[in-house]
TORGU-366474 format. One record per residue (C-alpha): residue number from 1; x, y, z. Coordinates in steps of 0.05 Angstrom, whole numbers, always signed. Layout:
n = NUM | c1 = X | c2 = Y | c3 = Z
...
//
This chain:
n = 1 | c1 = +1000 | c2 = +432 | c3 = +274
n = 2 | c1 = +1070 | c2 = +411 | c3 = +250
n = 3 | c1 = +1058 | c2 = +339 | c3 = +273
n = 4 | c1 = +989 | c2 = +338 | c3 = +240
n = 5 | c1 = +1018 | c2 = +363 | c3 = +174
n = 6 | c1 = +1075 | c2 = +312 | c3 = +179
n = 7 | c1 = +1024 | c2 = +256 | c3 = +187
n = 8 | c1 = +985 | c2 = +281 | c3 = +127
n = 9 | c1 = +1047 | c2 = +280 | c3 = +84
n = 10 | c1 = +1065 | c2 = +211 | c3 = +110
n = 11 | c1 = +997 | c2 = +187 | c3 = +86
n = 12 | c1 = +1005 | c2 = +221 | c3 = +18
n = 13 | c1 = +1074 | c2 = +191 | c3 = +9
n = 14 | c1 = +1050 | c2 = +122 | c3 = +30
n = 15 | c1 = +993 | c2 = +124 | c3 = -21
n = 16 | c1 = +1038 | c2 = +146 | c3 = -77
n = 17 | c1 = +1091 | c2 = +94 | c3 = -59
n = 18 | c1 = +1037 | c2 = +39 | c3 = -61
n = 19 | c1 = +1016 | c2 = +62 | c3 = -131
n = 20 | c1 = +1089 | c2 = +62 | c3 = -155
n = 21 | c1 = +1102 | c2 = -7 | c3 = -126
n = 22 | c1 = +1039 | c2 = -39 | c3 = -154
n = 23 | c1 = +1038 | c2 = -13 | c3 = -225
n = 24 | c1 = +1084 | c2 = -66 | c3 = -255
n = 25 | c1 = +1038 | c2 = -122 | c3 = -233
n = 26 | c1 = +978 | c2 = -85 | c3 = -262
n = 27 | c1 = +1017 | c2 = -73 | c3 = -326
n = 28 | c1 = +1033 | c2 = -146 | c3 = -335
n = 29 | c1 = +961 | c2 = -168 | c3 = -319
n = 30 | c1 = +931 | c2 = -118 | c3 = -369
n = 31 | c1 = +980 | c2 = -136 | c3 = -424
n = 32 | c1 = +963 | c2 = -210 | c3 = -418
n = 33 | c1 = +890 | c2 = -191 | c3 = -427
n = 34 | c1 = +906 | c2 = -147 | c3 = -487
n = 35 | c1 = +946 | c2 = -205 | c3 = -518
n = 36 | c1 = +892 | c2 = -258 | c3 = -509
n = 37 | c1 = +881 | c2 = -259 | c3 = -584
n = 38 | c1 = +954 | c2 = -277 | c3 = -599
n = 39 | c1 = +980 | c2 = -346 | c3 = -588
n = 40 | c1 = +1051 | c2 = -354 | c3 = -563
n = 41 | c1 = +1090 | c2 = -416 | c3 = -542
n = 42 | c1 = +1102 | c2 = -432 | c3 = -469
n = 43 | c1 = +1069 | c2 = -409 | c3 = -405
n = 44 | c1 = +1010 | c2 = -361 | c3 = -418
n = 45 | c1 = +1034 | c2 = -317 | c3 = -361
n = 46 | c1 = +1098 | c2 = -306 | c3 = -401
n = 47 | c1 = +1062 | c2 = -290 | c3 = -466
n = 48 | c1 = +1079 | c2 = -216 | c3 = -464
n = 49 | c1 = +1153 | c2 = -229 | c3 = -452
n = 50 | c1 = +1155 | c2 = -280 | c3 = -509
n = 51 | c1 = +1121 | c2 = -231 | c3 = -557
n = 52 | c1 = +1167 | c2 = -175 | c3 = -536
n = 53 | c1 = +1228 | c2 = -219 | c3 = -546
n = 54 | c1 = +1204 | c2 = -233 | c3 = -617
n = 55 | c1 = +1212 | c2 = -158 | c3 = -633
n = 56 | c1 = +1144 | c2 = -160 | c3 = -669
n = 57 | c1 = +1109 | c2 = -122 | c3 = -614
n = 58 | c1 = +1125 | c2 = -68 | c3 = -563
n = 59 | c1 = +1086 | c2 = -54 | c3 = -500
n = 60 | c1 = +1074 | c2 = +12 | c3 = -466
n = 61 | c1 = +1045 | c2 = +30 | c3 = -399
n = 62 | c1 = +1030 | c2 = +97 | c3 = -365
n = 63 | c1 = +1007 | c2 = +113 | c3 = -295
n = 64 | c1 = +987 | c2 = +182 | c3 = -269
n = 65 | c1 = +967 | c2 = +184 | c3 = -195
n = 66 | c1 = +944 | c2 = +246 | c3 = -157
n = 67 | c1 = +935 | c2 = +248 | c3 = -82
n = 68 | c1 = +909 | c2 = +311 | c3 = -47
n = 69 | c1 = +945 | c2 = +337 | c3 = +14
n = 70 | c1 = +881 | c2 = +329 | c3 = +54
n = 71 | c1 = +823 | c2 = +282 | c3 = +40
n = 72 | c1 = +766 | c2 = +316 | c3 = +4
n = 73 | c1 = +699 | c2 = +316 | c3 = +39
n = 74 | c1 = +655 | c2 = +286 | c3 = -15
n = 75 | c1 = +602 | c2 = +244 | c3 = +18
n = 76 | c1 = +585 | c2 = +199 | c3 = -40
n = 77 | c1 = +615 | c2 = +189 | c3 = -109
n = 78 | c1 = +580 | c2 = +139 | c3 = -154
n = 79 | c1 = +583 | c2 = +177 | c3 = -219
n = 80 | c1 = +623 | c2 = +233 | c3 = -249
n = 81 | c1 = +567 | c2 = +271 | c3 = -282
n = 82 | c1 = +592 | c2 = +342 | c3 = -289
n = 83 | c1 = +664 | c2 = +323 | c3 = -278
n = 84 | c1 = +674 | c2 = +292 | c3 = -347
n = 85 | c1 = +698 | c2 = +354 | c3 = -383
n = 86 | c1 = +687 | c2 = +338 | c3 = -456
n = 87 | c1 = +708 | c2 = +409 | c3 = -476
n = 88 | c1 = +773 | c2 = +408 | c3 = -437
n = 89 | c1 = +837 | c2 = +407 | c3 = -477
n = 90 | c1 = +911 | c2 = +418 | c3 = -478
n = 91 | c1 = +940 | c2 = +470 | c3 = -524
n = 92 | c1 = +1010 | c2 = +464 | c3 = -552
n = 93 | c1 = +1035 | c2 = +534 | c3 = -566
n = 94 | c1 = +1075 | c2 = +517 | c3 = -627
n = 95 | c1 = +1066 | c2 = +549 | c3 = -696
n = 96 | c1 = +1012 | c2 = +540 | c3 = -715
n = 97 | c1 = +983 | c2 = +522 | c3 = -646
n = 98 | c1 = +952 | c2 = +453 | c3 = -637
n = 99 | c1 = +897 | c2 = +431 | c3 = -590
n = 100 | c1 = +889 | c2 = +361 | c3 = -561
n = 101 | c1 = +828 | c2 = +333 | c3 = -526
n = 102 | c1 = +837 | c2 = +301 | c3 = -459
n = 103 | c1 = +828 | c2 = +227 | c3 = -442
n = 104 | c1 = +760 | c2 = +236 | c3 = -411
n = 105 | c1 = +718 | c2 = +172 | c3 = -406
n = 106 | c1 = +645 | c2 = +165 | c3 = -427
n = 107 | c1 = +595 | c2 = +161 | c3 = -369
n = 108 | c1 = +568 | c2 = +93 | c3 = -392
n = 109 | c1 = +637 | c2 = +62 | c3 = -382
n = 110 | c1 = +635 | c2 = +76 | c3 = -307
n = 111 | c1 = +619 | c2 = +29 | c3 = -249
n = 112 | c1 = +617 | c2 = +42 | c3 = -174
n = 113 | c1 = +675 | c2 = +15 | c3 = -132
n = 114 | c1 = +690 | c2 = +20 | c3 = -58
n = 115 | c1 = +696 | c2 = +94 | c3 = -43
n = 116 | c1 = +689 | c2 = +119 | c3 = -114
n = 117 | c1 = +680 | c2 = +102 | c3 = -187
n = 118 | c1 = +721 | c2 = +68 | c3 = -241
n = 119 | c1 = +719 | c2 = +75 | c3 = -316
n = 120 | c1 = +750 | c2 = +23 | c3 = -362
n = 121 | c1 = +758 | c2 = +30 | c3 = -437
n = 122 | c1 = +782 | c2 = -32 | c3 = -472
n = 123 | c1 = +799 | c2 = -16 | c3 = -545
n = 124 | c1 = +798 | c2 = -75 | c3 = -593
n = 125 | c1 = +851 | c2 = -115 | c3 = -555
n = 126 | c1 = +901 | c2 = -60 | c3 = -569
n = 127 | c1 = +896 | c2 = -15 | c3 = -507
n = 128 | c1 = +864 | c2 = -14 | c3 = -439
n = 129 | c1 = +854 | c2 = +53 | c3 = -405
n = 130 | c1 = +828 | c2 = +59 | c3 = -334
n = 131 | c1 = +806 | c2 = +119 | c3 = -294
n = 132 | c1 = +797 | c2 = +109 | c3 = -219
n = 133 | c1 = +767 | c2 = +167 | c3 = -179
n = 134 | c1 = +755 | c2 = +164 | c3 = -104
n = 135 | c1 = +713 | c2 = +209 | c3 = -61
n = 136 | c1 = +773 | c2 = +228 | c3 = -18
n = 137 | c1 = +802 | c2 = +262 | c3 = -80
n = 138 | c1 = +851 | c2 = +209 | c3 = -105
n = 139 | c1 = +851 | c2 = +206 | c3 = -182
n = 140 | c1 = +889 | c2 = +155 | c3 = -223
n = 141 | c1 = +894 | c2 = +143 | c3 = -297
n = 142 | c1 = +930 | c2 = +83 | c3 = -325
n = 143 | c1 = +938 | c2 = +59 | c3 = -396
n = 144 | c1 = +970 | c2 = -4 | c3 = -424
n = 145 | c1 = +977 | c2 = -14 | c3 = -499
n = 146 | c1 = +1005 | c2 = -62 | c3 = -550
n = 147 | c1 = +1044 | c2 = -31 | c3 = -607
n = 148 | c1 = +1063 | c2 = -65 | c3 = -671
n = 149 | c1 = +1110 | c2 = -53 | c3 = -729
n = 150 | c1 = +1149 | c2 = +12 | c3 = -727
n = 151 | c1 = +1102 | c2 = +44 | c3 = -677
n = 152 | c1 = +1148 | c2 = +44 | c3 = -617
n = 153 | c1 = +1144 | c2 = +116 | c3 = -593
n = 154 | c1 = +1124 | c2 = +153 | c3 = -530
n = 155 | c1 = +1095 | c2 = +218 | c3 = -556
n = 156 | c1 = +1103 | c2 = +277 | c3 = -510
n = 157 | c1 = +1031 | c2 = +297 | c3 = -527
n = 158 | c1 = +1005 | c2 = +230 | c3 = -501
n = 159 | c1 = +1040 | c2 = +239 | c3 = -434
n = 160 | c1 = +1015 | c2 = +311 | c3 = -428
n = 161 | c1 = +943 | c2 = +294 | c3 = -447
n = 162 | c1 = +939 | c2 = +238 | c3 = -396
n = 163 | c1 = +967 | c2 = +281 | c3 = -340
n = 164 | c1 = +921 | c2 = +339 | c3 = -358
n = 165 | c1 = +862 | c2 = +292 | c3 = -355
n = 166 | c1 = +877 | c2 = +274 | c3 = -283
n = 167 | c1 = +887 | c2 = +347 | c3 = -265
n = 168 | c1 = +822 | c2 = +368 | c3 = -297
n = 169 | c1 = +781 | c2 = +316 | c3 = -260
n = 170 | c1 = +815 | c2 = +333 | c3 = -194
n = 171 | c1 = +802 | c2 = +407 | c3 = -205
n = 172 | c1 = +727 | c2 = +393 | c3 = -211
n = 173 | c1 = +727 | c2 = +346 | c3 = -151
n = 174 | c1 = +759 | c2 = +397 | c3 = -104
n = 175 | c1 = +707 | c2 = +448 | c3 = -126
n = 176 | c1 = +652 | c2 = +399 | c3 = -108
n = 177 | c1 = +685 | c2 = +388 | c3 = -40
n = 178 | c1 = +688 | c2 = +463 | c3 = -26
n = 179 | c1 = +764 | c2 = +462 | c3 = -26
n = 180 | c1 = +782 | c2 = +496 | c3 = -93
n = 181 | c1 = +854 | c2 = +510 | c3 = -72
n = 182 | c1 = +871 | c2 = +442 | c3 = -41
n = 183 | c1 = +942 | c2 = +424 | c3 = -64
n = 184 | c1 = +960 | c2 = +354 | c3 = -86
n = 185 | c1 = +1020 | c2 = +311 | c3 = -103
n = 186 | c1 = +1024 | c2 = +277 | c3 = -171
n = 187 | c1 = +1066 | c2 = +217 | c3 = -190
n = 188 | c1 = +1077 | c2 = +195 | c3 = -262
n = 189 | c1 = +1113 | c2 = +135 | c3 = -292
n = 190 | c1 = +1121 | c2 = +100 | c3 = -358
n = 191 | c1 = +1136 | c2 = +26 | c3 = -367
n = 192 | c1 = +1159 | c2 = -2 | c3 = -434
n = 193 | c1 = +1182 | c2 = -66 | c3 = -467
n = 194 | c1 = +1225 | c2 = -65 | c3 = -529
n = 195 | c1 = +1255 | c2 = +0 | c3 = -552
n = 196 | c1 = +1205 | c2 = +55 | c3 = -535
n = 197 | c1 = +1231 | c2 = +123 | c3 = -554
n = 198 | c1 = +1207 | c2 = +193 | c3 = -535
n = 199 | c1 = +1178 | c2 = +232 | c3 = -593
n = 200 | c1 = +1156 | c2 = +303 | c3 = -603
n = 201 | c1 = +1119 | c2 = +330 | c3 = -664
n = 202 | c1 = +1086 | c2 = +293 | c3 = -721
n = 203 | c1 = +1110 | c2 = +264 | c3 = -786
n = 204 | c1 = +1148 | c2 = +288 | c3 = -825
n = 205 | c1 = +1177 | c2 = +337 | c3 = -775
n = 206 | c1 = +1179 | c2 = +294 | c3 = -713
n = 207 | c1 = +1240 | c2 = +286 | c3 = -668
n = 208 | c1 = +1254 | c2 = +217 | c3 = -639
n = 209 | c1 = +1301 | c2 = +205 | c3 = -581
n = 210 | c1 = +1339 | c2 = +145 | c3 = -555
n = 211 | c1 = +1308 | c2 = +84 | c3 = -522
n = 212 | c1 = +1280 | c2 = +90 | c3 = -452
n = 213 | c1 = +1292 | c2 = +37 | c3 = -400
n = 214 | c1 = +1237 | c2 = -10 | c3 = -375
n = 215 | c1 = +1216 | c2 = +40 | c3 = -322
n = 216 | c1 = +1216 | c2 = +116 | c3 = -326
n = 217 | c1 = +1193 | c2 = +146 | c3 = -259
n = 218 | c1 = +1187 | c2 = +221 | c3 = -261
n = 219 | c1 = +1199 | c2 = +267 | c3 = -202
n = 220 | c1 = +1136 | c2 = +280 | c3 = -162
n = 221 | c1 = +1108 | c2 = +350 | c3 = -165
n = 222 | c1 = +1060 | c2 = +392 | c3 = -124
n = 223 | c1 = +1000 | c2 = +426 | c3 = -157
n = 224 | c1 = +953 | c2 = +477 | c3 = -125
n = 225 | c1 = +936 | c2 = +537 | c3 = -170
n = 226 | c1 = +917 | c2 = +527 | c3 = -243
n = 227 | c1 = +984 | c2 = +558 | c3 = -263
n = 228 | c1 = +1017 | c2 = +498 | c3 = -228
n = 229 | c1 = +981 | c2 = +452 | c3 = -276
n = 230 | c1 = +1017 | c2 = +482 | c3 = -336
n = 231 | c1 = +1083 | c2 = +481 | c3 = -299
n = 232 | c1 = +1073 | c2 = +407 | c3 = -283
n = 233 | c1 = +1056 | c2 = +389 | c3 = -355
n = 234 | c1 = +1116 | c2 = +426 | c3 = -383
n = 235 | c1 = +1163 | c2 = +397 | c3 = -331
n = 236 | c1 = +1141 | c2 = +326 | c3 = -350
n = 237 | c1 = +1148 | c2 = +342 | c3 = -424
n = 238 | c1 = +1219 | c2 = +368 | c3 = -415
n = 239 | c1 = +1239 | c2 = +310 | c3 = -370
n = 240 | c1 = +1214 | c2 = +259 | c3 = -421
n = 241 | c1 = +1253 | c2 = +291 | c3 = -477
n = 242 | c1 = +1315 | c2 = +295 | c3 = -433
n = 243 | c1 = +1308 | c2 = +221 | c3 = -417
n = 244 | c1 = +1311 | c2 = +208 | c3 = -492
n = 245 | c1 = +1370 | c2 = +253 | c3 = -504
n = 246 | c1 = +1330 | c2 = +307 | c3 = -540
n = 247 | c1 = +1342 | c2 = +381 | c3 = -532
n = 248 | c1 = +1288 | c2 = +420 | c3 = -496
n = 249 | c1 = +1315 | c2 = +489 | c3 = -510
n = 250 | c1 = +1262 | c2 = +506 | c3 = -562
n = 251 | c1 = +1204 | c2 = +462 | c3 = -542
n = 252 | c1 = +1138 | c2 = +501 | c3 = -545
n = 253 | c1 = +1098 | c2 = +506 | c3 = -481
n = 254 | c1 = +1035 | c2 = +467 | c3 = -464
n = 255 | c1 = +976 | c2 = +499 | c3 = -430
n = 256 | c1 = +910 | c2 = +471 | c3 = -404
n = 257 | c1 = +843 | c2 = +498 | c3 = -426
n = 258 | c1 = +786 | c2 = +476 | c3 = -380
n = 259 | c1 = +716 | c2 = +502 | c3 = -395
//
């Protein structure tokens, strides 16, 4: 049993490591696509770096990858009908409380892939968001966006909504598989070019931190019970603010609401 569990964790770690190692290439590829409408001198493959160096644009990427401790026994997964929780949300327990919808794709955006389904939302050459869901229970959300002007922030709410979206889909998948308590590991990272700063709250009462580096890789966390979901979201929120030099002493809590 010990050896079997060790092999399972080796597989989980290997899958998460592959996601962490491959995200930068996906980030660069997606940003070049997003920037197709902007001409820049030099090699097209260096367009994003040239635009970033001009200080006119910033670029932001996010990856949230969840891998269950054991593969889920879903025989076929070609659509996510019933798993796209349009009523799911994240509540921020500030005063007054705020509610944010999750990043749940529309069914018409989906297409079958090997072992699962993928949803891609390409928003007016500004952002590309991809959900990839596999029948073994792996769920990944990635987003790459082009920011212009003074919009160079990484809102805590954006990070929390994206992570909660992955957790909500996984929670439904494990119910389908008859394994409603199956634990999973979750890995989150942010990539950024040109002065991205963590932000909490909205104008005029927002707090903005110091610039993040190119890569912010958060500690992995284990989720099993729904209470773990809230703990994970709040850990990520605190870690992001800490990375930007902001105090977390009075940060209100986030909680998921899944219908």
